C-alpha positions as CSV (number, residue, x, y, z in Angstrom):
1,M,43.4,4.4,-110.1
2,Q,43.4,4.8,-106.4
3,L,41.7,7.8,-105.0
4,P,43.0,9.3,-101.8
5,R,40.8,9.1,-98.8
6,L,40.8,10.8,-95.5
7,D,41.1,8.5,-92.5
8,I,40.0,10.2,-89.3
9,T,40.9,8.7,-85.9
10,N,39.4,10.2,-82.8
11,Q,39.6,9.4,-79.2
12,Y,36.7,10.5,-76.9
13,A,37.4,12.1,-73.6
14,K,36.8,10.0,-70.5
15,L,35.7,11.5,-67.3
16,G,36.4,10.0,-63.9
17,F,34.2,10.3,-60.8
18,Q,35.3,10.1,-57.2
19,Q,32.6,10.3,-54.7
20,Q,32.3,10.3,-50.9
21,R,29.0,9.4,-49.5
22,P,27.5,11.6,-46.8
23,N,27.8,10.5,-43.2
24,I,26.8,11.7,-39.8
25,E,28.8,11.3,-36.6
26,V,26.9,11.7,-33.4
27,E,28.7,11.7,-30.1
28,Q,26.5,11.7,-27.0
29,H,28.3,12.8,-23.8
30,L,27.2,11.3,-20.5
31,A,25.0,13.4,-18.3
32,E,26.2,14.4,-14.9
33,I,23.9,13.1,-12.1
34,K,24.3,13.9,-8.5
35,I,22.0,12.0,-6.0
36,K,22.1,13.0,-2.4
37,Q,20.2,10.7,0.0
38,N,20.5,11.4,3.7
39,Q,20.2,8.5,6.0
40,P,16.8,8.3,7.7
41,A,16.7,9.1,11.4
42,M,15.5,6.2,13.4
43,E,14.5,6.5,17.1
44,I,13.7,3.4,19.1
45,V,12.2,3.7,22.5
46,K,11.9,0.4,24.5
47,S,10.4,0.0,27.9
48,K,11.6,-2.7,30.2
49,G,9.6,-5.9,30.6
50,K,8.4,-6.5,34.1
51,L,8.4,-9.9,35.8
52,T,6.7,-10.3,39.1
53,I,7.1,-13.6,41.1
54,D,4.8,-14.1,44.1
55,Q,6.3,-16.8,46.4
56,S,4.5,-15.9,49.6
57,E,2.3,-19.0,49.5
58,A,5.3,-21.2,48.8
59,F,7.3,-19.6,51.6
60,A,4.3,-20.0,53.9
61,D,4.3,-23.8,53.2
62,A,8.0,-23.8,54.2
63,D,7.1,-21.8,57.3
64,L,9.0,-18.8,56.1
65,K,6.7,-15.9,56.7
66,P,7.0,-12.1,57.1
67,I,7.2,-11.0,60.7
68,L,3.9,-9.2,60.7
69,T,2.1,-12.3,59.4
70,R,4.0,-14.4,62.0
71,N,2.9,-12.0,64.8
72,R,-0.7,-12.2,63.7
73,E,-0.5,-16.1,63.6
74,W,1.2,-16.2,67.0
75,A,-1.5,-13.9,68.5
76,E,-4.2,-16.1,67.0
77,Q,-2.5,-19.3,68.3
78,A,-2.1,-17.7,71.8
79,K,-5.7,-16.8,71.8
80,Q,-6.8,-20.3,70.8
81,A,-4.3,-21.9,73.3
82,I,-5.7,-19.7,76.2
83,Q,-9.3,-20.7,75.2
84,Q,-8.3,-24.3,75.0
85,D,-6.5,-24.1,78.3
86,I,-9.6,-22.5,79.9
87,A,-11.8,-25.2,78.5
88,N,-9.4,-27.9,79.8
89,K,-9.4,-26.3,83.3
90,M,-13.1,-26.2,83.3
91,K,-13.3,-29.9,82.4
92,E,-10.8,-30.8,85.1
93,G,-12.8,-28.7,87.6
94,Q,-16.0,-30.6,86.7
95,R,-14.2,-33.9,87.0
96,L,-12.8,-32.9,90.4
97,M,-16.3,-31.9,91.5
98,G,-17.4,-35.4,91.0
99,I,-14.5,-37.0,92.9
100,E,-16.8,-38.4,95.5
101,N,-18.5,-40.5,93.0
102,D,-15.4,-41.9,91.3
103,N,-12.2,-42.6,93.3
104,N,-10.1,-43.1,90.2
105,T,-10.4,-39.5,88.9
106,I,-7.1,-38.1,90.3
107,P,-4.9,-41.0,89.2
108,Q,-6.4,-40.8,85.7
109,M,-5.8,-37.1,85.5
110,A,-2.2,-37.6,86.7
111,K,-1.6,-40.2,84.1
112,E,-3.1,-38.0,81.3
113,Q,-1.0,-35.1,82.2
114,S,2.2,-37.1,82.7
115,T,2.0,-38.9,79.4
116,P,3.0,-36.6,76.5
117,P,0.8,-36.8,73.4
118,Q,1.8,-39.1,70.6
119,K,3.8,-37.3,67.9
120,S,3.1,-38.3,64.3
121,S,5.5,-37.9,61.4
122,N,4.7,-37.6,57.7
123,I,6.4,-36.3,54.6
124,K,5.4,-32.9,53.2
125,F,6.5,-31.4,49.9
126,V,7.3,-27.7,50.0
127,P,5.7,-26.0,48.2
128,E,2.7,-28.4,48.0
129,T,1.9,-27.5,44.4
130,A,3.5,-25.4,41.7
131,E,0.5,-23.1,41.6
132,K,1.7,-21.7,44.9
133,V,4.4,-19.7,43.0
134,K,2.6,-17.1,40.9
135,F,4.2,-15.4,37.9
136,Q,3.0,-12.3,36.2
137,Y,4.9,-10.9,33.2
138,T,4.3,-7.5,31.5
139,P,6.1,-7.5,28.2
140,S,8.2,-4.6,27.1
141,E,6.8,-2.1,24.5
142,I,8.8,-1.0,21.5
143,D,8.1,2.3,19.8
144,I,10.0,2.9,16.5
145,K,9.9,6.3,14.8
146,I,11.5,6.8,11.4
147,K,12.0,10.2,9.9
148,Q,12.6,10.0,6.1
149,H,14.7,12.6,4.3
150,E,14.0,13.6,0.8
151,T,16.3,12.5,-2.0
152,T,17.9,15.4,-4.0
153,V,18.7,14.6,-7.6
154,E,20.6,17.1,-9.7
155,A,21.0,16.2,-13.4
156,K,23.1,18.2,-15.8
157,T,22.5,17.2,-19.4
158,K,25.0,17.6,-22.2
159,S,24.0,18.2,-25.8
160,P,25.2,15.7,-28.4
161,T,28.1,16.6,-30.8
162,I,26.9,16.1,-34.4
163,T,29.4,16.2,-37.3
164,Y,28.0,16.1,-40.8
165,H,30.1,15.3,-43.8
166,P,28.1,16.2,-47.0
167,W,28.1,14.3,-50.2
168,D,31.3,15.0,-52.1
169,L,31.7,14.4,-55.8
170,T,34.9,15.1,-57.6
171,I,34.9,14.9,-61.4
172,Y,38.2,14.8,-63.3
173,L,39.4,14.1,-66.8
174,K,40.6,10.6,-67.0
175,Q,41.4,10.6,-70.7
176,K,41.9,13.6,-73.0
177,P,40.1,13.8,-76.3
178,S,42.1,13.7,-79.4
179,I,41.5,13.6,-83.2
180,S,44.0,12.7,-85.9
181,F,43.6,12.9,-89.7
182,K,45.5,10.8,-92.2
183,I,45.3,10.8,-96.1
184,V,45.6,7.3,-97.3
185,G,45.8,6.1,-101.0
186,S,48.0,8.7,-102.6
187,L,51.5,8.7,-103.5
188,Y,52.2,10.2,-100.2
189,D,50.6,9.1,-97.1
190,N,50.4,12.3,-95.2
191,Q,49.4,12.5,-91.7
192,A,47.9,15.7,-90.6
């Protein structure tokens, strides 16, 4: 004889999880910086260089002399010429005083005075040496003054923007639970 039995079928519930991990978004805005730098003031003072050239000795070699120097030389030459002429006249007088001893004195004196002195020629460089032209140079002086201006820096900072998304967990029912009963082994298989 077959005894009826109860057949139970069940289905467990299934849960589903949907999660979102936490994240942080940070946005940093650029700071505003203003820099102001004025140009430095520069002042340059420069004196002129001075060049002095003394050519007086070179000009004297070329017989180009200032009038006052020329007058002094002429006065000195005239004085020497007068002294020389007086000395010559004295010699002639002494020679003429001894005319009774020498009959040839007057013809010799006439010949000496009628014959011009022999002129000589030679080459002369003007100026004789380069040292006769003198140079003196005073260099220029440069004075530089610089006035610095301060640099002005203005900085405006901006706070960062922080967005935080927290951990999010969603739980849902993926499969419903169920249970079923069935009688097996009887004349009638009933399902309850």
